[in-house]
N, C-alpha and C positions, 0 to 999 in steps of 0.2 A: 754236494756240500763239501766244504773244506774245513775240517774240524781239528783243532789243537787240543790235546789233553795233557795237562800237567801231571806227571807221575815221578816227581823228583827223586824219590827214595827206593824205587822198585829194584834197582841194581845193587843195593847194599846187601851184604850177606845176612846180617841179623835183622830180618824184616819183622814188622809187627802188624797189628790189625789193619790200619788204613792202607799200608803198603800192599797187603794181600788183596784187599778189596779192589784197589786200582788195577792190580795185575790181573786178577781173575776176570774183571769186567772187560778189560782191553782184549784179553784172549777170546772171550765170547763174542765181542764185537768183530774181531777178525774173522770168526767163523760165520757170523751172521751177515755182515755187510761187505760186499765186494764192489759196490758202486761208488760210495763216497770216499774222499781222500782224507787220511788221518796223519797227523804229526804228533808223535808221542815225545814229549819233552821231559828229559830225565838228566840227572847228574851221573857222571861216570861212576862205575862200581865194578866189583869183582864178579858178581853173579849176573851174567848176561842171560836172564831168564825169559826174555822176549825176543822173538825172531821177526825181523821185518818181512813184509810181503809187498806185492806190487802196489797196493794202495795204503799200506801202513809203513810210514817212515819213522825211524828212530832218530831223534836229534839230541845228542849229548851236549850239555852245556856245563862248562867248568866254572866254578866260583867257590871262594874259600869258606862261605858260611851260608846257612839256609836263608836268613833274612836278605842278604845281598843277592843270592841266587833268585829269590822270588820277586824282590822289589826292583832290581836293576837288570840282571841278566835275562830273566824270563820276558819282561816287556820288550827288551831289545830284539829278542828272537821272534816275538810275535809281530813286531813291526816289519821284520824281514820276510816272514812267511805269509802274512796277510790272510789269516784264516777268516771264515765266516763267524766263528765263535771260539772262545777259549773256555774249556771246562777245567777248573781247578778242583782236585779230588780230596784234599786233606785239610779242610776247615778254613784255610787262609788263601789269599790271592793278592795280586798286585793292587796297591791302592789306586794307581793310575793305569788304566788298561784301554787300549785303542780299539778294541773290538767287543762285541756283546759277550758278557761274562755269565757262565753257569757255575755255581758253587755247590759242592757237596759239603754240607755242614753236618758232620756226624753227630755232634752234640754241642751243648753250650755249658758243659761242666765247668769250663774255665771262667765263666761269668758268674757262677753260683758260689755260694759260701763253701769253703773247703771242708771236707769231711774230717780232716786232720792235717797234721804237719807233714809235708812232703820232704823227705831227706835227699831226694835226687836233684842235683843242681841242674841237670839237663831238663828234667820235667818242669822245674820251677821256671826256668828261662822260657820254655815253650809256652807255659801258661801266661806269662807276662806278654810275650809276643802276640799271642792270640787275642788277649784282652785289648791290646793296642790296635790291632789291625782289623779285627772282625767288625766292630761298630762302624768303621770308616768305609768298608767295602760293601756292606749289606745294601745300601741305597743304590749302588751301581749294578747290582746283580739283576739280570733279566729273569733268572729262575734260580731258586734255592732248592736243593735236594737234600733230604735227610733219610734216615734208614729205618724209621719205625713211625707208626701213628702216634705213639706216646711222645716221641721227640718232636714230631711235627707240631703237635698241639702246644708243647712246652715252648718251642722256639717262637711260634706265632704269637703266643701270649706274652712272652718275656720281651720280645723285640717289637711288639705291636705291628705285626706284618699283616697285610691284606691276605685273605685266604688263597687267592690265586697266585701268589708269589712264591709259595713253597709247596712242595709235594713230597710224599713219602714213597720211597722205593726200597723194598726189603732187600737185604743182602742174600747171598746164597752160601753154598759150601762146596768144596771140591769133591768130585766123585772118587778121589783117592781114599776118602774116608768111607769105609764100608767094613762089614764083618770079614775078618781075615784069620787064617790059621797062622799064628805067630809063635815061633819058638823062643825059648828063653834066651838063646844066644843072640837074638836080634835086638834085645834091649839090655844086654849085659854091660855095655859101655856106660849105661846110666845108673843101673842098680843091679845087685846080685839076686834079688828076691824073686820068687815065682809069682807071688800075689802082692798087691799093694793098692793103696788109695792114691789118687792123683789130684793135684791142686796146681792151678796156674796162678802164681802170685807175682807181685812186683811191689815197688815202694809207693805206688800211688795209693793214697788213703782209701779210695773207693773200692779197691780190691779186697779190703776187709781182712787182711792177712793176720793181724793180731788175734781177732776173735776166732778165725778159722783154726789157728794153732791152739788156742785155748780149748776150742771144741774137740780137737784131736786129742788133747791131753785128757779130757773127760771120757772120750771114747776108749782110750787105753785102759782106764780104770775099770770099765764094765765089759769089755770085749773078751770073748774066749779065744778069738783068733789073733788079736793084736797085730793087725797088718801094718807094715811101715807106710809112711807117707812120702811120696815123691813130690817134690816142689820144684817146678820149673821157673827159671828166670829170677832167682833170688840168690845173692851172694851170702857166704857164710857169716860175714861180719854183721850183715843186716839181720839174719836169722838170730844170731847171738843176742843182738840188741833187743829184738822182740821177745825172745824167750826170757831174758832178764826182766824186761818191763812187765811181762805177764806172770813172772815168778813160776815158770814151768821149765827151768833148765834141764830137769831130769828126763825130758822126752827127746833130747837131742840125739841119743843113739838110735832112735827109731826113725829119724828123718833122713831122707836122701835128697841132696841138693846139688845136682850136676851143673847148674847154671842154665844158660840158654839152650833149648832143644830145637834143632832145625825143624822147619815145617815138614820136611820130607820124612822125618822119623816119628812124627806125631801119630800117624795111623797105627803104627805098631804099639806105641805107648798107650793110646786109648784102648786098643783091643785087649791088651793084657791087664789093664786096670780093673780092679773089682768095682770101684765106684769113682766117679768124677765129681769133685766138689767145685761148684761155680757159685760162690757165696758173696758176690759183689754187693755193695750198697747201692750202686748206681751204674746202669749200663744203658746205652742208646739202642743196642741190638743184642749181641752176644753170639758171635760165630762159633766160639768153642762149644757152646751148648749143642749146636747142630752137628758139629764134628764128632762129639762124643756119642750122641744119640745115633748117628749114622753108622758108628762102629759097633752098635749093640751094647753100649756101656750105660748102666744106670746112672742117672744124674740127680744130685741134690742141689737145688738152686734157690734163688731168692724170690720173694713175693713183691719186689720193689721195681720201680721204674718200668723199662720196656721188657723186662725179662719174662713176665707172665704172657705178654703178647706173643713172644717168640716160642717159649717153652710150651705154651698151651695149658688149658685148665686142668688136665689130668696129670701134669708133672708133679714131682715132689717139691712143692714150693714152701719155703720156710722163712721165718723172720731172721734175716742175717745178723741182727743185733743181739740175738740170744744164742750164745754158745751152747747152752744146755739143749736147745731144740735141735741144733745141727747134730750134736752127739747122739741124741735120742733117735733121730732118723737113720743115722749111720748104723746104729745097733739094730734097728728094725730091719733094714735091708740085709744085714748080715744073718739075722736069725730067721727071716721069713722068705723061704724060696719062692712062694707064690707071688709075693710083692715084688721080688726081684725080677721074676719072669714077666710080670705084668708091665713093669717099667721098661724092660728091654723091648718088648713088643710095641709098647706105646711110642717109644722114641723112634724106632724104625719106621713107624707109620707117620709120625709127626713131621719128619724131615722131608717127606714128599711134597710138602707145601712150599718148599724153597728151592731155588736153583739159580745159578749165575746166568743161565740162558734167559730166564724170565727177567732178571735184573737188566740184562743188556737190551732186551726188546723194549722195556719201559724207558730206558735211558735214551735209546735212539728216537723214540717218540718225542721226548723232551727236546732233543736237538732239532728235530724237524719243526716243532712248534715255535721254538725261539727264532729260528732263521726265517721262517715264513712271516713272522710278525715284525721282523726287523726292517 
């Protein structure tokens, strides 16, 4: 087989969820498949995190914007390479494609009612682009892949798809995430504290940042330890706006907000964290859950969307719309060593159900099935 995989953003330094999914799966395919020929189509970037091999070719395509790259430069490259199929990995694809198309549709949040106002221009533009493109490409896809059974059922129902047109393939997590002996000096560039709580936030309303900060303010009122909160991926002006909105400006001295934390540093951050808060309103999977659990870090997470499917029935699942409940469970974890130990052991056991190797095996089966039927 001659397979083209779109991985437009894997070389950018500040990678996010879908970028890591594409990168990790491609790396596993390299280990798994030495027979078929692959063309990895990406934009130029500073982080050359993927090495070509005899049957894995990296094709860098220059273009000034993502829509132009995907709708014009990518189809032109496909016509030149002439693969047996094109796999687009990040929700969207060319509207006109000359070969069989496989699409990874991580979620359809962009087609749903927004959970709140999004202050990020970049995220708003991405939402509009996906709303424009996805309905037009769905009918051309030979196979649609999503990342959880929850999302599979939701997409099938929302877009009125036949059952055999979409399948769920769970994500995995990197083996770099494991229990480690981490010294304080390894995390000092992010915060000076020995103990802290950890929260991955951004401006997307689904991340539930305002309620999580409100919950933290309630935790501070009842906690004997009063641990600081490390917030990744949020700028100070955004934090200031949320604190003012929630009328909790007094907690700012307890917050640590270094901005984007590179993926290479996250194992150390998780390992030193006392608790990881993953209090999203809506997720199609939740890789950070697995990363924290794999590091032996207790997790407080939501009882919504795909999160219970990934976290499992014995996780600490809370209603993310109730700040009081989040704070209450934080206090329980702090005061109850047995509960804390139980959650650490449970998380280390739970992550054994997921791996990128398993993901790559299932993906290769999809490729084979699509090409055989073409």
